[in-house]
Every structure is written in structure tokens, then in C-alpha cells.
C-alpha positions as CSV (number, residue, x, y, z in Angstrom):
1,G,27.7,-12.3,-32.9
2,N,25.5,-12.5,-29.7
3,I,22.0,-15.0,-30.9
4,L,19.7,-11.5,-29.0
5,D,22.3,-8.7,-30.7
6,P,20.1,-6.9,-32.3
7,D,22.6,-6.5,-35.3
8,V,22.9,-9.5,-35.8
9,V,18.6,-10.1,-36.2
10,E,18.7,-6.9,-38.7
11,A,21.8,-8.7,-40.7
12,A,19.3,-11.4,-41.2
13,I,16.8,-9.7,-42.1
14,L,18.0,-8.4,-44.7
15,Q,19.7,-11.5,-46.2
16,G,16.8,-12.9,-46.4
17,V,17.3,-15.1,-44.5
18,D,13.7,-17.9,-43.3
19,P,11.8,-16.0,-40.4
20,S,11.4,-19.5,-38.9
21,L,15.3,-19.2,-38.7
22,I,15.4,-15.8,-37.7
23,S,13.1,-16.7,-34.4
24,T,15.2,-19.7,-34.0
25,I,18.1,-17.9,-33.4
26,V,16.5,-15.7,-31.0
27,E,15.6,-18.4,-29.5
28,N,12.8,-18.4,-29.9
29,I,11.5,-15.3,-28.0
30,V,10.0,-13.5,-31.2
31,D,7.4,-14.8,-33.5
32,A,8.7,-16.7,-36.8
33,G,5.0,-15.1,-38.0
34,D,5.8,-11.8,-36.3
35,V,8.8,-11.7,-37.9
36,Q,7.8,-12.4,-41.2
37,G,5.4,-9.0,-40.2
38,F,8.2,-6.5,-39.6
39,I,9.5,-7.4,-42.8
40,D,6.4,-7.1,-45.2
41,S,5.9,-3.7,-43.0
42,G,9.1,-2.5,-44.5
43,N,10.4,-1.1,-41.1
44,I,14.4,-1.0,-40.6
45,D,14.2,-0.2,-37.0
46,A,14.8,-4.5,-36.3
47,G,16.8,-3.6,-33.2
48,Q,13.8,-1.9,-31.6
49,F,11.4,-4.5,-33.1
50,L,13.0,-7.5,-31.1
51,I,13.7,-5.5,-27.9
52,D,9.3,-4.4,-28.3
53,E,9.0,-8.0,-29.2
54,A,11.2,-9.9,-26.5
55,A,9.5,-8.2,-24.0
56,A,6.2,-8.7,-25.1
57,A,7.5,-12.5,-24.0
58,Q,8.7,-11.3,-20.6
59,V,5.4,-10.4,-19.8
60,A,3.4,-13.3,-21.2
61,A,5.4,-15.6,-19.3
62,G,5.7,-13.7,-16.6
63,T,9.1,-13.3,-16.6
64,S,9.4,-9.8,-16.7
65,G,9.3,-5.7,-14.1
66,N,10.4,-5.6,-10.8
67,A,8.5,-7.4,-7.9
68,P,6.9,-5.4,-5.5
69,V,8.5,-4.8,-1.6
70,V,6.9,-4.5,1.8
71,V,8.1,-1.1,2.3
72,K,10.8,-1.1,5.7
73,T,11.5,0.9,8.8
74,S,14.0,3.5,8.6
75,T,15.2,0.9,11.2
76,G,14.7,-2.1,8.7
77,K,11.3,-3.4,10.0
78,E,9.1,-4.6,7.2
79,I,5.8,-2.7,7.9
80,F,2.9,-4.6,8.3
81,N,0.3,-6.0,10.5
82,V,-2.3,-7.1,12.9
83,L,-4.5,-5.6,15.7
84,L,-7.8,-5.0,17.2
85,E,-9.7,-2.6,16.1
86,T,-12.7,-0.1,18.1
87,E,-14.7,1.2,15.5
88,P,-16.0,5.2,17.4
89,D,-19.3,2.7,18.3
90,G,-17.9,0.9,19.6
91,S,-17.4,-2.0,17.7
92,L,-14.9,-3.8,17.7
93,T,-13.2,-4.9,13.6
94,I,-9.3,-7.4,13.1
95,L,-7.6,-4.2,11.6
96,T,-5.0,-5.6,9.0
97,Y,-2.9,-4.0,6.7
98,I,0.5,-3.8,4.9
99,R,2.2,-1.6,2.8
100,V,4.1,-2.2,-0.7
101,K,5.2,-0.2,-3.1
102,D,7.0,-1.6,-7.0
103,P,9.5,-0.4,-7.6
104,D,9.1,-0.1,-11.5
105,G,5.3,1.5,-10.8
106,V,3.9,-1.3,-13.3
107,A,1.9,-4.1,-11.1
108,T,-1.5,-2.9,-10.5
109,L,-2.1,-5.6,-7.4
110,E,-5.1,-4.8,-6.6
111,V,-7.1,-6.5,-9.8
112,G,-8.6,-9.3,-8.7
113,G,-7.7,-9.3,-5.8
114,G,-3.5,-8.7,-5.6
115,V,-3.2,-7.7,-2.4
116,T,-4.3,-9.9,0.6
117,V,-5.2,-11.7,3.9
118,K,-5.9,-15.1,5.2
119,I,-7.0,-14.8,9.5
120,P,-6.0,-17.5,11.2
121,N,-8.3,-21.1,10.8
122,S,-9.2,-20.4,7.4
123,T,-8.8,-20.5,3.7
124,N,-10.2,-17.9,2.4
125,P,-8.4,-15.2,1.0
126,I,-9.8,-11.6,1.9
127,P,-8.9,-8.3,-0.3
128,L,-6.9,-5.6,1.2
129,T,-7.7,-2.3,-0.5
130,S,-6.1,0.2,-1.5
131,R,-5.4,3.7,0.8
132,G,-3.2,6.4,0.0
133,S,-1.2,8.4,3.0
134,V,1.1,11.3,2.3
135,H,3.5,11.8,5.4
136,I,5.3,14.5,7.0
137,S,7.2,13.1,9.5
138,P,10.8,14.2,9.6
139,T,11.7,11.2,11.4
140,Q,9.6,9.0,9.5
141,P,11.7,9.7,5.4
142,E,10.1,5.7,4.1
143,L,6.4,6.8,5.0
144,T,6.8,9.4,2.5
145,D,5.4,9.0,-1.0
146,T,8.6,9.6,-3.1
147,L,8.5,6.2,-4.5
148,V,4.9,4.5,-5.7
149,K,3.5,2.4,-2.9
150,N,0.2,2.4,-1.2
151,T,-1.1,1.5,2.1
152,F,-3.0,-1.8,2.0
153,E,-5.6,-2.8,4.3
154,Q,-9.7,-4.0,5.5
155,S,-10.7,-4.3,9.3
156,L,-12.3,-7.3,9.5
157,S,-15.7,-7.1,11.2
158,A,-17.5,-9.7,12.8
159,S,-20.0,-10.1,9.4
160,L,-17.1,-10.2,6.8
161,L,-16.0,-13.1,8.8
162,G,-18.7,-14.9,9.7
163,I,-18.0,-15.2,13.4
164,S,-17.7,-12.7,16.3
165,I,-15.1,-11.1,17.9
166,P,-13.9,-10.9,20.7
167,S,-12.9,-8.5,23.3
168,T,-8.7,-9.8,22.7
169,G,-8.6,-10.2,19.6
170,I,-8.9,-13.2,17.1
171,P,-5.7,-15.0,17.7
172,G,-3.0,-16.5,15.6
173,N,-1.2,-16.3,12.2
174,Y,-2.5,-13.8,9.4
175,I,-0.9,-14.7,6.1
176,F,-0.1,-11.6,3.7
177,S,-0.2,-12.2,0.0
178,I,0.8,-9.7,-2.3
179,V,-0.2,-11.0,-6.1
180,D,2.3,-9.4,-9.3
181,P,1.1,-10.0,-12.6
182,D,4.3,-9.7,-13.7
183,T,6.6,-11.6,-10.6
184,G,4.7,-14.1,-9.2
185,T,3.5,-13.9,-5.2
186,I,5.3,-12.7,-2.0
187,T,4.3,-13.9,1.2
188,R,4.2,-12.6,4.5
189,T,3.2,-13.8,8.2
190,K,2.2,-12.1,10.7
191,N,1.5,-13.0,14.5
192,F,-1.0,-11.5,16.7
193,A,-0.6,-13.3,20.6
194,G,-4.6,-11.8,21.3
195,V,-4.9,-9.0,23.8
196,S,-5.8,-8.4,26.7
197,G,-9.2,-6.4,25.8
198,P,-9.8,-3.3,23.5
199,L,-8.8,0.1,23.9
200,P,-11.9,2.2,24.4
201,A,-13.7,3.9,20.9
202,I,-13.8,7.6,20.7
203,S,-15.3,10.5,19.9
204,K,-14.3,12.8,16.6
205,P,-11.6,15.3,17.5
206,S,-12.5,18.8,17.4
207,V,-11.5,22.1,15.6
208,S,-10.2,24.8,17.3
209,G,-9.4,28.1,15.1
210,T,-10.6,29.3,11.7
211,T,-7.1,29.6,9.5
212,T,-4.8,27.0,7.8
213,T,-3.4,26.2,11.6
214,P,-5.8,25.3,13.7
215,T,-5.4,23.0,16.9
216,L,-6.6,19.8,17.0
217,S,-7.7,17.6,20.4
218,I,-10.0,15.0,21.2
219,S,-9.6,13.2,25.0
220,A,-7.0,10.7,26.2
221,V,-7.7,8.0,25.8
222,S,-8.0,5.2,28.3
223,D,-4.1,3.0,27.8
224,A,-3.3,4.8,24.6
225,V,0.1,5.8,24.3
226,G,0.9,6.8,20.8
227,Y,-1.8,8.9,18.4
228,M,-2.3,10.5,14.9
229,F,-4.3,12.6,13.8
230,I,-5.4,13.1,10.1
231,A,-6.7,15.1,7.5
232,T,-8.3,13.8,4.6
233,T,-10.1,16.6,1.6
234,S,-13.3,16.1,0.7
235,G,-14.5,13.4,-1.9
236,D,-9.7,12.5,-2.2
237,P,-9.5,9.0,-0.4
238,V,-5.6,10.0,-0.1
239,R,-5.4,10.9,3.9
240,Q,-2.4,13.6,4.9
241,I,-1.0,13.1,9.0
242,L,-0.2,15.5,10.3
243,F,1.2,13.5,13.5
244,D,2.4,10.0,13.0
245,G,3.2,9.5,17.2
246,V,6.8,10.3,16.1
247,S,7.3,13.8,15.2
248,G,6.3,16.2,17.5
249,P,4.6,16.9,21.5
250,N,4.2,13.3,23.4
251,L,0.8,13.6,23.7
252,S,-0.1,10.6,25.8
253,S,-1.6,12.9,28.5
254,S,-3.8,16.1,26.1
255,P,-4.0,14.4,23.2
256,Q,-4.5,18.0,20.4
257,I,-1.5,19.7,18.2
258,T,-2.1,23.0,15.6
259,V,-1.3,21.7,11.6
260,P,1.9,23.1,11.1
261,A,1.6,26.4,8.5
262,G,1.8,25.1,5.1
263,I,-0.2,21.9,5.1
264,L,-3.9,22.6,4.6
265,Q,-4.9,25.1,1.8
266,S,-7.2,28.3,1.8
267,G,-11.4,27.6,0.1
268,T,-10.2,23.5,0.7
269,Q,-12.5,21.7,2.8
270,Y,-11.3,19.0,4.9
271,T,-12.2,16.9,7.9
272,F,-10.3,15.2,10.9
273,Q,-9.2,12.1,12.5
274,V,-7.5,10.2,15.1
275,E,-6.6,7.3,15.6
276,A,-5.0,6.2,19.3
277,F,-2.6,3.1,19.5
278,D,-1.1,1.3,22.9
279,A,2.6,2.1,21.5
280,I,4.4,5.0,20.0
281,T,3.1,4.8,16.4
282,E,0.9,2.4,14.5
283,E,3.6,-0.7,13.8
284,G,4.5,-1.4,17.3
285,A,1.0,-1.7,18.3
286,T,-1.5,-4.3,19.1
287,R,-4.8,-2.4,19.9
288,I,-6.0,0.8,17.9
289,S,-9.0,2.7,18.0
290,T,-10.5,5.2,15.9
291,S,-12.8,8.3,16.0
292,A,-14.6,9.7,14.6
293,V,-14.8,11.9,11.2
294,S,-15.0,15.4,11.6
295,S,-17.6,18.1,11.0
296,P,-16.4,20.0,7.6
297,Y,-13.1,22.7,8.2
298,T,-12.9,24.8,5.2
299,P,-9.7,27.7,6.2
């Protein structure tokens, strides 16, 4: 029979075959000592024993689980990017992010710097941190959280990098690495060509209304094409994307939205933030400006 067939293993155990021989039969996936321990335990489910032991051996060998993958847009483009970011105080950082999903939900990608980026002309990997997001865009269903996925990002400041960040950014290849404890490492490279200059800094959004459907607005940002309006509940790092630059009206001349009904909950405290970028969506942008956070709002 099949040397990995549980019935074969069970028959061998019941017939008193030497544990070392049984271990050899199953190609040493199961240690002889573990086989003897199974016999001594009086357990009769040799099939489950074999399954458990084989799974443990695969984990130890780094061959189990499904490899994480980079999330794609509806057009098949993987979602990761490098942008010159303008902070609320006008300082410049390099925003790096990559969207990753782990099909089996097993890997803890963030442990030990599991998702990192290397900037041009540097060999030092910089860990990216996980940021949960809930998207509601009907035109970008791949951004919903129906699968286990995360955005891993880091705004690379001058102090973090140990070098100044020019107004044109830091051009070159940025190398993203995703290390899964079971399946190994995958890498993606993004070339950032640099820009003509940063987007202007923007202030926090104004909020008008008292209900669960307030109006959020900011002044138009020079050279900005797309905007993202974000709600965050108090003490919760998960961001609710209210408008993602694709669905709804074109906001380039008058950036404001009325929050749709059914999103905000009465009695829950929220803060709001806006991101402006030089493309319709963040995925296609090279520059981004992030607003300050609004005052707390409780409908």
C-alpha cells in the first residue's frame, strides 16, 4: 500500500512492528520515538497521529502553509508603492507600503520584521508595520477585508534614514521583502523616479453636522487629483475608508463628502483624516499629502 497511508501505519503498529521500522516506512517523517510514544499511549487513531506528526514535520521543515501574496487591483496590478509624502507640519517623508494577504491566515508576517523595505543604495531592511483598513468602495472590491490581508507601511523620515530627504524624493529601486515562517521569502521591487516637488501640506478636515452623516471638507490642494477620506474609531487602529478616490464624485475642485448612512455608529467617537495624492488613487500616485487628524466627533 501507500507508505503514507494511515491504514498501513495503523496495521504496522497493531502488528507490533518495530517503531524504527515504522519510522523508515513513512520516510522518517515520523520519529521512531514518537511512534513508540503513540503505542505506549494506547491511542487507536493512528491515522490522526500520522496527520499530526506529518504536519508538525512540515512546519519544522518550512514546507507547510500557503505563501502570502501581494494583493492585486481589479486590473491585476499588485498593490505596493513608494511616494513622496508631505506631513501635516510640512516635513517630508518617503511613504512605502505593500498590501499582503495570507490565504491560510496562519503566518504572522510582522514577527521579527516579516515585511521590510530597503531604500536605494542601502542594505539595511526597514520593518513595515501593519495597518488594518476597511474599504467600502464598490469599484475596488479587491480592497475589502473578506480575506486575511493587511497593509504594511512605513513613512521613512529623515531621522529614521539618517539622511535628508530632498524635495524631489529619493529616486531608485525600493526592495520589499515578505518573510513567511513556513514558506520563505518573496520580494517585489518598485522604482521611484523622483518628482518635481512635494504636494502642499493640508490642515485637518472640518466636520459639520451632528448625526451619523456629517459633511467632511478641506480646501483644495494644489496639484492634487484624488482624495481619500478616512474615519478612525477612538483607540482602534483600523481605518474605515469613506471615500477612496474612485467611487463617488470628482473632488478635485471641491474636496468634501457627506458620509453615507450606515457607516458611522451613534455614540461612537471618531476622528477624520484626509489624504490627497497626484493621481485618482493612491496606487497610481507619486506624491501624497496627509492631513492632521480632526477633533473627536461623536454622532
